[in-house]
C-alpha positions as CSV (number, residue, x, y, z in Angstrom):
1,M,12.5,24.3,74.9
2,L,10.2,23.2,71.9
3,Y,7.6,20.6,72.8
4,T,5.3,18.8,70.4
5,E,2.0,17.3,71.6
6,P,2.0,13.7,70.5
7,R,-1.7,13.6,70.0
8,L,-1.5,16.5,67.5
9,G,1.2,14.5,65.7
10,V,-1.3,11.6,65.4
11,V,-3.9,13.9,64.0
12,V,-1.4,15.1,61.4
13,L,-0.5,11.6,60.5
14,L,-4.2,10.6,60.2
15,I,-4.6,13.4,57.7
16,A,-1.3,12.9,55.8
17,I,-1.2,9.1,55.6
18,P,-4.3,8.8,53.3
19,Q,-2.6,10.9,50.7
20,L,0.2,8.3,50.4
21,F,-2.3,5.8,49.1
22,V,-4.8,7.9,47.3
23,V,-2.5,10.0,45.2
24,P,-0.7,7.0,43.5
25,M,-4.0,5.2,42.9
26,I,-5.6,8.2,41.2
27,Q,-2.3,8.9,39.2
28,R,-2.4,5.3,37.9
29,R,-6.0,5.8,36.7
30,I,-5.1,9.1,35.2
31,N,-2.1,7.4,33.3
32,V,-4.5,4.7,31.9
33,H,-6.9,7.5,30.6
34,V,-4.0,9.5,29.0
35,R,-2.6,6.3,27.4
36,E,-6.0,5.5,25.9
37,R,-6.4,9.1,24.8
38,S,-3.1,9.1,23.0
39,H,-3.4,5.8,21.3
40,T,-6.9,6.9,20.0
41,L,-5.6,10.2,18.8
42,V,-2.9,8.4,16.8
43,R,-5.6,6.0,15.4
44,A,-7.9,9.0,14.5
45,G,-4.9,10.7,12.8
46,D,-4.3,7.6,10.8
47,L,-8.0,7.3,9.8
48,M,-7.9,11.0,8.6
49,V,-4.8,10.4,6.5
50,E,-5.8,7.0,5.0
51,P,-8.0,8.4,2.2
52,E,-5.1,10.6,1.0
53,L,-2.8,7.6,0.9
54,G,-5.1,5.8,-1.5
55,H,-6.7,3.4,0.9
56,R,-10.3,3.7,-0.2
57,S,-13.1,3.3,2.3
58,S,-16.6,4.5,2.2
59,A,-16.9,8.1,3.4
60,G,-19.8,7.5,5.7
61,S,-18.1,4.7,7.6
62,L,-14.8,6.6,7.7
63,G,-16.5,9.7,9.1
64,S,-18.3,7.6,11.6
65,E,-15.1,5.9,12.8
66,I,-13.3,9.3,13.1
67,G,-16.4,10.7,15.1
68,K,-16.2,7.8,17.5
69,A,-12.5,8.2,17.9
70,F,-12.8,11.9,18.8
71,E,-15.7,11.0,21.1
72,T,-13.5,8.5,22.9
73,I,-10.8,11.2,23.2
74,Y,-13.2,13.6,24.6
75,R,-14.5,11.1,27.2
76,A,-11.0,10.1,28.3
77,R,-10.0,13.8,28.6
78,L,-13.1,14.5,30.7
79,A,-12.3,11.5,32.9
80,V,-8.8,12.8,33.5
81,F,-10.1,16.3,34.5
82,K,-12.7,14.6,36.9
83,L,-9.9,12.6,38.5
84,K,-7.5,15.4,38.7
85,F,-9.9,18.0,40.3
86,G,-11.4,15.5,42.5
87,L,-8.0,14.7,43.9
88,K,-7.2,18.3,44.3
89,F,-10.5,18.7,46.2
90,L,-9.7,15.7,48.3
91,I,-6.2,17.0,49.3
92,S,-7.6,20.5,49.9
93,A,-10.3,19.0,52.1
94,L,-7.8,17.0,54.1
95,Q,-5.5,20.1,54.6
96,S,-8.6,22.3,55.6
97,T,-9.6,19.6,58.1
98,A,-6.2,19.5,59.6
99,L,-6.2,23.3,59.9
100,C,-9.7,23.3,61.5
101,C,-8.7,20.5,64.0
102,C,-5.2,21.5,64.8
103,L,-5.4,25.1,65.5
104,P,-8.3,24.9,68.1
105,A,-6.6,21.8,69.6
106,G,-3.3,23.6,69.8
107,S,-4.7,26.5,71.6
108,W,-6.6,24.2,73.9
109,Y,-3.4,22.3,74.8
110,S,-1.3,25.4,75.0
111,T,-3.4,27.0,77.8
112,E,-4.2,23.6,79.5
113,K,-7.7,25.0,80.3
114,P,-10.6,25.1,77.8
115,K,-11.3,28.8,77.8
116,L,-13.2,30.6,75.0
117,G,-10.6,33.3,74.9
118,S,-8.0,30.8,73.8
119,W,-10.0,29.8,70.8
120,W,-10.1,33.4,69.3
121,P,-6.4,33.5,68.3
122,S,-6.7,30.1,66.6
123,S,-9.8,31.2,64.7
124,A,-8.2,34.4,63.7
125,G,-5.3,32.4,62.3
126,L,-7.7,30.1,60.5
127,I,-9.4,33.0,58.8
128,A,-6.1,34.7,58.0
129,S,-4.7,31.4,56.4
130,S,-7.8,30.8,54.4
131,N,-7.7,34.3,52.9
132,L,-4.0,34.2,51.9
133,G,-4.7,33.8,48.3
134,V,-7.6,36.1,48.0
135,R,-7.2,39.7,46.9
């Protein structure tokens, strides 16, 4: 018969529940930056086309506006990358924490005695799972 330790289930919930709140919050911030970037990109494109349509403006101020627009686009894109990779790091850290906590705890509960020998299989599993993508 399959038996699940309730305390390990609580540990898994403590690690999975924060993702339900953090991921949508970060996604909303990413969406704001992407929206800003796309609007600024359209505005910069309009600024580049305006002189060709006959709307005369001084070349220096137009170049300055276009430069500021592309600087804003760059900063928005950089903010998106920081948020995206920060979120990936956070989720990876939570999953690694779960792995480091649950494997030793599972071996502890499976033998019902804290022996050093029971920790070796769990640490071997931890090492093997961390090297799955490495060649």
